[in-house]
N, C-alpha and C positions, 0 to 999 in steps of 0.2 A: 499423529504427533507423538514424538518420543518423549517419555517422561524423564526430565532431568532436574536434579536438585542443585541449587546454587549454594547450599549450606549443608553441614553434617545433618543427616536425617536418620531417625529411628523409626522403623516400621514395626508396629505391634499388631499381631493377630491374636485377639483374646478368644480362647476356646474353653468352654466348660461342658463336660460330658453329662453332668447330672447323674453320674454313676449308672449309665445305661448298660444293659446287657450287651448291646452292640452300639457303639457310639454313633450318634446321628450323623456327624460330619465325616465318618468313614464309610457311609453308604455309597454305593457305586452310582455314578451318573455318567453314562456313556462308558468310555474306557478309563475314566478317572474316578477318584474319590471326590466326594462333595467338597471337602476342604481344599482340594487341589485347585479348584477354580479360583479361589481367592489367593492362594499361594502363587499361582501363575501371574496374577495381576501384580502382586508385590515383587515378583522376580523380574518383572520388566525394568525394575530399577537397579538390577545387579551390576550394570556397567558403571555405575557411579561409585567411585572409591570411598566416598564419605557416607555410605548408606549401610546401616546395620539392620538385619532382619531378625525379629524376635517373636516367638510364639509363646504364649502363656497357656498352660493347660493343667488340669488336675487329674489327667488320665494318662497313664504310662503307655497305653496302646496308641493314643494320638501322638505322644512324644516319639515313640518308636517309628511310627509312620513318617513323621516329619524328618527325622534323622536319616532315613533311608534315601531321601531326595538328594542329599549331599550338595546342596546349593548354598552353603554358607549360613544356614539358619542356626540361630542360637535358641535353645529351648529351655524355658524355666518350667520345670516339670513338677509333678506331684511330689509331696513330701515337704514342700515349702509352706509353712503355716500361713504366710501372708496371702497366699493365693486362695485361701478359703474365705477371704473377706469380700467386701462388695466390689462393684465394678471399678470405682475410682481408686480404691486401695490397690487393686490388681494392677492398674495402669501406673500408679505411683511406684509400686515395688518393682515393676518391670523396667521403668525408666532408671531408677536408682541402680538396679542390677546391671543394666546395659552400660551405664556411664562408668561404673566401677570396672567392668570386665573389658571394655573397649578403650577406655581413656579418652573418649571423644566428648567434646562439648557440643551437644546436639543443638542445632538451631530450630528444629521443629520435630514433632512426632506425628506420624501418619498412622491412623487407626483404621483397620479394615476388618469388618465383621464377616465371618464365614456364613452367617445366616442370610447375607445378601450376596449371592455368588455371581450375579450377572451385572457387570459394570459397563456402561457405555464406553466405547473407544474414546480415548482422549480425556476422560474424566480426571484421572490422577494428574496428568500433565497440565491440565487447565488450572487445577487447584494449586499446584506448585508454582505455576507462572504468576497467579494472582498473589500468592503469599510473598513471592520474591519481589513483585512490583510495588507492593504497599507494605513497608516495614511497620506501619502503625497497626496492622491487623494482628489480633490475638489468635484468631481462628478462621479457617475456611471450611465450610460444611456443605454437603450436597443437600439440595432441597427440591421439592416438587411444587408446582403452582396448584393452588386450590381454586376450582371454578364453582360457580353456582352459589346457592344460598347457604350460609353457615348458621349453625344452631349452637346454643350454649345451654348448660344445665346449671341451675342454681343450687344452693345448699340443701334444698328440700326435695331435690330430684325432679323439679319441674323444668321442662324444655322451653326455650324461648328463641324465636327467630331473631338473628342479629340484623340490625339496620346499619348499613355502611354506605359511605359515599360511592357513587357510580365510578367505576374505573379503578377503584382501590385494589392493589395487589395483595394477595395472601399467599404465604408460602408455608409448607409443612416440612419440617426437618426430617431427613432420611440419613441420619449420621452413620448408619451401618455401611453405607456404600463408600463414603469417603469423609473422613474427619481429620483435618490437618490443624494442629494447634501448637502453641508455644509450651516448652517444658515447664515454665513457671506456672502455667495454668494447671497442669497436672500435679505439680508439687503442692498446689493449694487444694487438692482433692476435687478438681473440676475437670471437665473435658472441653467446655466452651467458655471462652473469655468474654470480655466486654465489647470489643470491637470485632465485628464478624462480617466476613464476606461470604456470598452465596455462589455456588455453582449449580445452576438450574438444570434439573433432569427433565428432559422432554419425553424420553422413551418409557412408556408404561411398563414394559416387560422388566425393566430394571428394578421395579418395586417388589418383585417376588421376594418374600420374606419367609424363611424356612424355620419352623419350630417344631415340626413333627412329621409323621409319616406322609400326611397329605401334601405337605410342602415339598418333600422329597419326590413324590410322584409328579408334582407340577414341574419341578426342576428337570426331571428326566424327560418329560414331554417337550418342554421348551428347548432343552439341549438338543433333542432329536431334530426339531424344526431349525434350530440354529445351524446344525451341521449340514442339513440338506439345502439351506438357502445360500 
């Protein structure tokens, strides 16, 4: 399924390097850099005239790498004080900056986290279709079903098994894979609004979440399997 947007769309890929000696997301995975896996997903939307692609980063090395791709990316790079704030501030500043520089009135913002580099085929297209089909939705987010017994922790650190009706569905948010939301939600320093739609992820390999060297090794092993299959 080809990802198509029926409205002006801003794609944000937020990247923080934590001032690493060698940025995590510039590590090689196969013949590409780790961040390239997420950029390739976003670039599947390049055929849409009303799509702007924007990376936020606090590291000039990441900014330089992105600019060499020459696929119409806009980079909000280090030196912008606002990018030193929290996650929601970064999104809000990126949205404001993109609106000012493009003149577009975006109908939605798609957030793709590079720490989740493996997205199932059709994920973004399904989210866009759901968003377009139901104008009442504030947000569409990727989730995974939770099976088995759930436990909760009280304020004193004690664990309790939760009792729930048979057949009740539980979902865990995996927003790093795909989060599609209204600009007004981001303007209010949120990422997820009140009315939410789910795109359910069935593939367990899509849950690979990279935050260090072990995660990079896992990504390399899975990428090799993916290429061979």
